[in-house]
N, CA, C and O atoms as a DFTB+ gen file, in Angstrom:
420 C
 N C O
     1  1     -26.773     -12.936       8.774
     2  2     -25.497     -12.059       9.280
     3  2     -25.118     -11.092       8.032
     4  3     -24.972      -9.870       7.988
     5  1     -25.058     -11.677       7.450
     6  2     -24.360     -11.651       5.421
     7  2     -24.701     -10.166       5.031
     8  3     -23.960      -9.287       4.590
     9  1     -26.648     -10.142       5.460
    10  2     -27.204      -9.021       5.114
    11  2     -27.318      -8.076       5.824
    12  3     -27.611      -7.002       5.298
    13  1     -27.128      -8.155       7.241
    14  2     -26.607      -7.017       8.272
    15  2     -25.409      -6.206       7.952
    16  3     -25.347      -4.976       7.931
    17  1     -24.368      -7.148       7.680
    18  2     -23.182      -6.627       7.230
    19  2     -22.801      -5.421       5.829
    20  3     -22.008      -4.480       5.788
    21  1     -23.759      -5.968       4.803
    22  2     -24.105      -5.926       3.416
    23  2     -24.867      -4.415       3.710
    24  3     -24.632      -3.431       3.009
    25  1     -25.979      -4.399       5.061
    26  2     -26.866      -3.049       4.979
    27  2     -25.459      -2.046       5.796
    28  3     -25.174      -0.959       5.293
    29  1     -24.826      -2.458       6.820
    30  2     -24.032      -1.580       7.353
    31  2     -22.668      -0.976       6.108
    32  3     -22.083       0.107       6.114
    33  1     -22.565      -1.734       5.487
    34  2     -21.670      -1.354       4.257
    35  2     -21.859      -0.158       3.701
    36  3     -21.016       0.695       3.423
    37  1     -23.239      -0.144       3.530
    38  2     -24.022       0.731       2.369
    39  2     -24.093       1.536       3.158
    40  3     -23.714       2.592       2.650
    41  1     -24.486       1.718       4.566
    42  2     -24.874       3.691       5.339
    43  2     -23.415       3.792       5.285
    44  3     -23.057       4.833       4.735
    45  1     -22.428       3.013       5.696
    46  2     -21.314       3.655       5.611
    47  2     -21.009       4.773       4.681
    48  3     -20.656       5.930       4.911
    49  1     -21.317       3.899       3.165
    50  2     -20.658       4.679       2.460
    51  2     -21.680       5.951       1.793
    52  3     -21.359       6.808       0.970
    53  1     -22.911       5.747       2.415
    54  2     -23.876       6.314       1.708
    55  2     -23.559       8.076       1.793
    56  3     -23.713       8.784       0.798
    57  1     -23.118       8.608       3.081
    58  2     -23.084      10.064       3.626
    59  2     -21.876      10.097       2.681
    60  3     -22.332      10.874       1.843
    61  1     -20.406       9.725       2.152
    62  2     -19.530      10.132       1.324
    63  2     -20.016      10.218      -0.007
    64  3     -19.609      11.197      -0.633
    65  1     -20.939       9.282      -0.719
    66  2     -21.579       9.577      -1.658
    67  2     -22.617      10.448      -1.694
    68  3     -23.105      10.535      -2.821
    69  1     -23.264      11.299      -0.654
    70  2     -23.946      12.533      -0.661
    71  2     -23.427      13.239      -0.743
    72  3     -23.799      14.136      -1.500
    73  1     -22.573      13.323      -0.254
    74  2     -21.515      14.815      -0.261
    75  2     -20.715      14.999      -1.604
    76  3     -20.194      16.076      -1.895
    77  1     -20.661      14.077      -2.266
    78  2     -20.628      14.212      -3.349
    79  2     -21.474      14.995      -4.306
    80  3     -20.986      15.662      -5.218
    81  1     -22.604      14.906      -4.096
    82  2     -23.628      15.405      -4.848
    83  2     -24.110      16.877      -3.828
    84  3     -25.246      17.314      -4.010
    85  1     -23.520      17.327      -3.156
    86  2     -23.544      18.624      -2.640
    87  2     -22.936      19.901      -2.888
    88  3     -21.765      19.540      -2.766
    89  1     -22.872      21.018      -3.122
    90  2     -22.804      22.045      -4.201
    91  2     -21.400      22.756      -3.185
    92  3     -20.588      23.567      -3.631
    93  1     -21.407      22.187      -1.725
    94  2     -20.442      23.020      -0.293
    95  2     -19.469      22.435      -0.932
    96  3     -19.601      21.407      -1.596
    97  1     -18.044      23.293      -0.709
    98  2     -16.245      22.846      -0.533
    99  2     -16.796      22.943       1.045
   100  3     -17.553      23.623       1.738
   101  1     -15.891      21.790       1.137
   102  2     -15.280      21.451       3.138
   103  2     -13.919      21.392       2.941
   104  3     -13.315      20.327       2.813
   105  1     -13.304      22.692       2.904
   106  2     -11.237      22.891       2.924
   107  2     -11.365      23.671       3.650
   108  3     -12.253      24.518       3.552
   109  1     -10.107      23.603       5.065
   110  2      -9.484      24.142       5.711
   111  2      -9.493      25.854       4.974
   112  3      -9.481      26.080       3.764
   113  1      -9.518      26.890       6.067
   114  2      -8.904      28.208       5.195
   115  2      -7.328      27.744       4.827
   116  3      -6.854      27.883       3.700
   117  1      -6.764      27.302       5.703
   118  2      -5.276      27.181       5.581
   119  2      -4.791      26.109       4.220
   120  3      -3.604      25.802       4.319
   121  1      -5.426      25.559       3.109
   122  2      -5.329      25.101       2.325
   123  2      -6.488      25.716       1.158
   124  3      -7.102      25.060       0.317
   125  1      -6.541      26.945       1.376
   126  2      -7.733      27.753       0.067
   127  2      -6.480      28.280      -0.345
   128  3      -5.474      28.591       0.293
   129  1      -6.779      28.312      -1.614
   130  2      -5.520      29.161      -2.736
   131  2      -6.077      30.887      -2.407
   132  3      -7.145      31.197      -1.881
   133  1      -4.836      31.962      -2.969
   134  2      -5.839      33.325      -2.631
   135  2      -6.392      33.446      -3.502
   136  3      -6.533      32.523      -4.305
   137  1      -6.978      34.783      -3.688
   138  2      -7.993      35.329      -4.355
   139  2      -7.546      35.807      -5.741
   140  3      -8.117      35.913      -6.826
   141  1      -6.319      36.052      -5.299
   142  2      -5.224      36.590      -6.870
   143  2      -5.662      35.649      -7.749
   144  3      -6.048      35.869      -8.897
   145  1      -5.599      34.630      -7.215
   146  2      -5.429      32.849      -8.124
   147  2      -6.665      32.559      -8.801
   148  3      -6.639      32.012      -9.904
   149  1      -7.769      32.884      -8.229
   150  2      -9.062      32.749      -8.210
   151  2      -9.603      34.496      -9.218
   152  3     -10.791      34.362      -9.511
   153  1      -9.305      35.267      -9.502
   154  2      -8.784      36.227     -10.636
   155  2      -8.056      35.724     -11.849
   156  3      -8.689      35.669     -12.903
   157  1      -6.688      35.319     -11.820
   158  2      -5.799      35.017     -12.417
   159  2      -6.997      33.499     -13.667
   160  3      -7.107      33.471     -14.893
   161  1      -7.368      32.927     -13.035
   162  2      -8.271      31.682     -13.555
   163  2      -9.246      32.482     -14.217
   164  3      -9.721      31.968     -15.229
   165  1      -9.714      33.746     -13.862
   166  2     -11.282      34.062     -14.516
   167  2     -10.313      34.844     -15.710
   168  3     -10.834      35.062     -16.804
   169  1      -8.940      35.241     -15.471
   170  2      -8.649      36.284     -16.598
   171  2      -8.569      35.538     -17.918
   172  3      -8.874      35.828     -19.075
   173  1      -7.916      34.201     -17.171
   174  2      -7.386      32.595     -18.462
   175  2      -8.611      32.517     -19.180
   176  3      -8.614      32.659     -20.403
   177  1      -9.923      32.250     -18.366
   178  2     -10.726      31.724     -19.111
   179  2     -11.982      32.904     -20.187
   180  3     -13.032      32.591     -20.748
   181  1     -11.316      34.174     -20.112
   182  2     -11.524      35.232     -21.038
   183  2     -12.922      36.167     -20.129
   184  3     -13.696      36.874     -20.774
   185  1     -13.022      36.038     -18.870
   186  2     -13.824      36.458     -17.835
   187  2     -14.085      37.931     -17.374
   188  3     -12.890      38.185     -17.218
   189  1     -14.712      39.112     -17.030
   190  2     -14.490      40.225     -16.817
   191  2     -14.989      39.617     -15.311
   192  3     -15.804      38.695     -15.270
   193  1     -14.584      40.049     -14.427
   194  2     -15.177      40.074     -12.695
   195  2     -16.011      40.748     -12.572
   196  3     -15.949      41.496     -13.548
   197  1     -16.970      41.067     -11.876
   198  2     -17.596      42.105     -10.941
   199  2     -17.199      41.609      -9.729
   200  3     -16.524      42.552      -9.316
   201  1     -17.167      40.931      -9.044
   202  2     -16.953      40.091      -7.567
   203  2     -16.599      38.882      -7.615
   204  3     -17.023      37.980      -8.337
   205  1     -15.547      38.868      -6.570
   206  2     -15.487      37.284      -6.281
   207  2     -15.726      37.089      -4.427
   208  3     -15.502      37.914      -3.541
   209  1     -16.300      35.557      -4.316
   210  2     -16.883      36.455      -3.233
   211  2     -16.842      34.473      -2.474
   212  3     -16.523      33.450      -3.081
   213  1     -17.144      34.578      -1.506
   214  2     -17.347      33.049      -0.763
   215  2     -18.646      32.732      -0.518
   216  3     -19.358      33.631      -0.072
   217  1     -19.131      31.624      -0.714
   218  2     -20.386      30.683      -0.598
   219  2     -20.635      29.015      -0.611
   220  3     -20.360      28.083      -1.367
   221  1     -21.132      29.149       0.321
   222  2     -20.839      27.770       0.767
   223  2     -19.465      26.839       0.763
   224  3     -19.273      25.652       0.499
   225  1     -18.586      27.941       1.185
   226  2     -17.094      27.616       1.459
   227  2     -16.445      27.431      -0.059
   228  3     -15.285      27.038      -0.180
   229  1     -17.382      27.781      -1.355
   230  2     -16.273      27.772      -2.281
   231  2     -16.176      28.862      -2.327
   232  3     -16.828      29.733      -1.750
   233  1     -15.004      28.960      -3.309
   234  2     -15.364      30.395      -4.303
   235  2     -16.309      30.887      -5.348
   236  3     -16.676      30.002      -6.121
   237  1     -16.766      32.012      -5.552
   238  2     -17.650      32.154      -6.189
   239  2     -17.537      33.419      -7.099
   240  3     -17.713      34.521      -6.579
   241  1     -17.210      33.303      -8.635
   242  2     -17.056      34.411      -9.545
   243  2     -18.172      35.402      -9.833
   244  3     -18.946      34.738     -10.524
   245  1     -18.616      36.437      -9.715
   246  2     -19.825      36.918     -10.704
   247  2     -18.973      37.839     -11.490
   248  3     -18.083      38.574     -11.062
   249  1     -19.485      37.646     -13.001
   250  2     -18.927      38.379     -13.451
   251  2     -19.560      38.340     -15.311
   252  3     -20.736      38.240     -15.661
   253  1     -18.616      38.429     -16.005
   254  2     -19.533      38.782     -17.713
   255  2     -17.843      37.541     -18.457
   256  3     -16.626      37.633     -18.297
   257  1     -18.619      36.679     -19.127
   258  2     -18.038      36.088     -20.271
   259  2     -17.192      36.706     -21.492
   260  3     -17.109      37.934     -21.462
   261  1     -16.700      36.206     -22.313
   262  2     -15.880      37.136     -23.970
   263  2     -17.381      37.662     -24.506
   264  3     -17.608      38.767     -24.999
   265  1     -18.102      36.855     -24.339
   266  2     -19.722      37.363     -25.419
   267  2     -20.548      38.384     -24.529
   268  3     -21.546      38.904     -25.028
   269  1     -20.146      38.711     -23.141
   270  2     -20.651      39.516     -22.191
   271  2     -22.334      39.139     -21.690
   272  3     -23.324      39.864     -21.594
   273  1     -22.131      37.704     -21.440
   274  2     -23.299      37.079     -20.828
   275  2     -22.961      37.095     -19.475
   276  3     -21.839      36.632     -19.274
   277  1     -23.644      37.529     -18.331
   278  2     -24.040      37.831     -17.025
   279  2     -23.042      36.233     -16.831
   280  3     -22.912      35.923     -18.015
   281  1     -22.643      35.625     -16.382
   282  2     -22.142      34.134     -15.273
   283  2     -21.662      34.070     -13.795
   284  3     -21.181      35.086     -13.293
   285  1     -21.745      33.214     -13.260
   286  2     -21.630      32.719     -12.158
   287  2     -21.008      31.491     -11.960
   288  3     -21.727      30.534     -12.245
   289  1     -19.856      31.218     -11.548
   290  2     -19.059      30.643     -11.520
   291  2     -18.227      30.079     -10.191
   292  3     -17.301      30.768      -9.762
   293  1     -18.486      29.116      -9.696
   294  2     -18.262      27.730      -8.465
   295  2     -17.208      27.166      -8.772
   296  3     -17.085      26.335      -9.672
   297  1     -15.815      27.830      -7.592
   298  2     -14.504      27.226      -8.003
   299  2     -14.425      26.733      -6.771
   300  3     -14.809      27.301      -5.749
   301  1     -13.841      25.483      -6.869
   302  2     -13.170      24.916      -5.544
   303  2     -12.050      25.943      -5.046
   304  3     -11.296      26.563      -5.796
   305  1     -12.071      26.010      -3.706
   306  2     -11.286      27.037      -3.280
   307  2      -9.751      26.561      -2.878
   308  3      -8.932      27.360      -2.424
   309  1      -9.426      24.970      -3.131
   310  2      -7.925      24.697      -2.782
   311  2      -7.316      24.409      -4.501
   312  3      -6.207      24.757      -4.907
   313  1      -8.245      23.782      -5.208
   314  2      -7.712      22.831      -6.354
   315  2      -8.053      24.052      -7.551
   316  3      -7.507      23.811      -8.628
   317  1      -8.668      25.001      -7.519
   318  2      -8.905      26.302      -8.526
   319  2     -10.379      25.466      -9.666
   320  3     -10.770      26.048     -10.678
   321  1     -10.984      24.072      -9.208
   322  2     -11.260      23.630     -10.195
   323  2     -12.912      24.045     -10.737
   324  3     -13.710      24.025      -9.800
   325  1     -13.312      24.283     -11.624
   326  2     -14.365      25.000     -11.549
   327  2     -15.416      23.812     -11.597
   328  3     -15.505      22.954     -12.476
   329  1     -16.151      23.947     -10.514
   330  2     -17.139      23.119      -9.953
   331  2     -18.573      23.124     -11.022
   332  3     -19.129      22.104     -11.429
   333  1     -19.107      24.981     -11.434
   334  2     -20.238      24.897     -11.944
   335  2     -19.766      26.253     -12.395
   336  3     -18.907      27.010     -11.944
   337  1     -20.892      26.361     -13.806
   338  2     -20.634      27.510     -14.526
   339  2     -22.076      27.738     -14.861
   340  3     -22.647      26.999     -15.663
   341  1     -22.729      28.814     -14.229
   342  2     -24.246      29.094     -14.313
   343  2     -24.372      30.532     -15.220
   344  3     -23.475      31.320     -14.918
   345  1     -25.370      31.070     -16.346
   346  2     -25.296      31.791     -16.893
   347  2     -26.467      32.557     -16.153
   348  3     -26.962      32.181     -15.091
   349  1     -26.826      33.644     -16.837
   350  2     -27.971      34.555     -15.884
   351  2     -28.879      34.075     -16.991
   352  3     -28.731      34.083     -18.213
   353  1     -30.110      33.549     -16.017
   354  2     -31.512      33.154     -16.968
   355  2     -31.059      31.119     -16.994
   356  3     -31.724      30.351     -17.689
   357  1     -30.090      30.718     -16.277
   358  2     -30.013      29.310     -16.389
   359  2     -30.204      29.115     -15.294
   360  3     -29.218      29.469     -14.646
   361  1     -31.233      28.592     -14.482
   362  2     -31.207      28.087     -13.012
   363  2     -30.938      26.771     -12.938
   364  3     -31.169      26.195     -11.875
   365  1     -30.543      26.242     -13.758
   366  2     -29.490      24.825     -13.230
   367  2     -28.281      24.595     -13.497
   368  3     -27.674      23.605     -13.088
   369  1     -27.670      25.734     -14.410
   370  2     -26.310      25.423     -14.246
   371  2     -25.640      24.452     -15.024
   372  3     -26.302      23.664     -15.700
   373  1     -24.131      24.406     -15.006
   374  2     -23.946      23.438     -15.957
   375  2     -22.469      23.256     -15.171
   376  3     -21.662      24.170     -14.998
   377  1     -22.325      22.031     -14.790
   378  2     -21.678      21.140     -14.213
   379  2     -20.076      20.811     -15.159
   380  3     -19.998      20.730     -16.385
   381  1     -18.987      20.675     -14.221
   382  2     -18.033      20.292     -15.014
   383  2     -18.039      19.279     -15.684
   384  3     -17.134      19.233     -16.517
   385  1     -19.066      17.990     -15.633
   386  2     -19.397      17.148     -16.699
   387  2     -19.921      17.671     -17.728
   388  3     -19.330      17.570     -18.803
   389  1     -21.195      18.378     -17.633
   390  2     -21.995      19.131     -18.569
   391  2     -20.802      19.981     -19.578
   392  3     -21.105      20.180     -20.754
   393  1     -19.657      20.388     -19.132
   394  2     -18.781      21.642     -20.187
   395  2     -18.092      20.429     -20.677
   396  3     -17.637      20.549     -21.814
   397  1     -17.845      18.929     -19.913
   398  2     -16.890      18.469     -21.147
   399  2     -17.045      17.441     -21.782
   400  3     -16.234      16.683     -22.313
   401  1     -18.525      17.429     -21.687
   402  2     -19.337      16.329     -22.576
   403  2     -19.840      17.416     -23.901
   404  3     -20.211      16.973     -24.988
   405  1     -19.775      18.804     -23.597
   406  2     -20.391      19.691     -24.779
   407  2     -18.974      19.285     -25.860
   408  3     -19.286      19.247     -27.050
   409  1     -17.537      18.999     -25.557
   410  2     -16.152      18.689     -25.895
   411  2     -15.940      17.389     -26.956
   412  3     -15.113      17.311     -27.865
   413  1     -17.139      16.212     -26.472
   414  2     -17.560      15.330     -27.278
   415  2     -18.321      15.635     -28.511
   416  3     -17.853      15.612     -29.649
   417  1     -19.274      15.860     -28.249
   418  2     -20.470      15.944     -29.606
   419  2     -19.849      16.525     -30.096
   420  3     -20.151      16.950     -31.212
């Protein structure tokens, strides 16, 4: 019986854990920040915006950084948290955790 309960508990948690690893944002449109707020975020970070679009339910900023490098930034639509920064030629991208790790090195 204990084994069954443990397995069921694991299966109940598994989909939630998988969703965290996903790049999709699942937020009702009513809870989204406006595009102007995304543009402001880009300006505060020194990025020049070429385009702001929606991809997989997240905002995506296409533009350049202060050094002129092409970048693509994935932003959570309701919190405006930067989820990933990908530079041209960087196929893996950099998550928020990766960038925060740079601060501690």
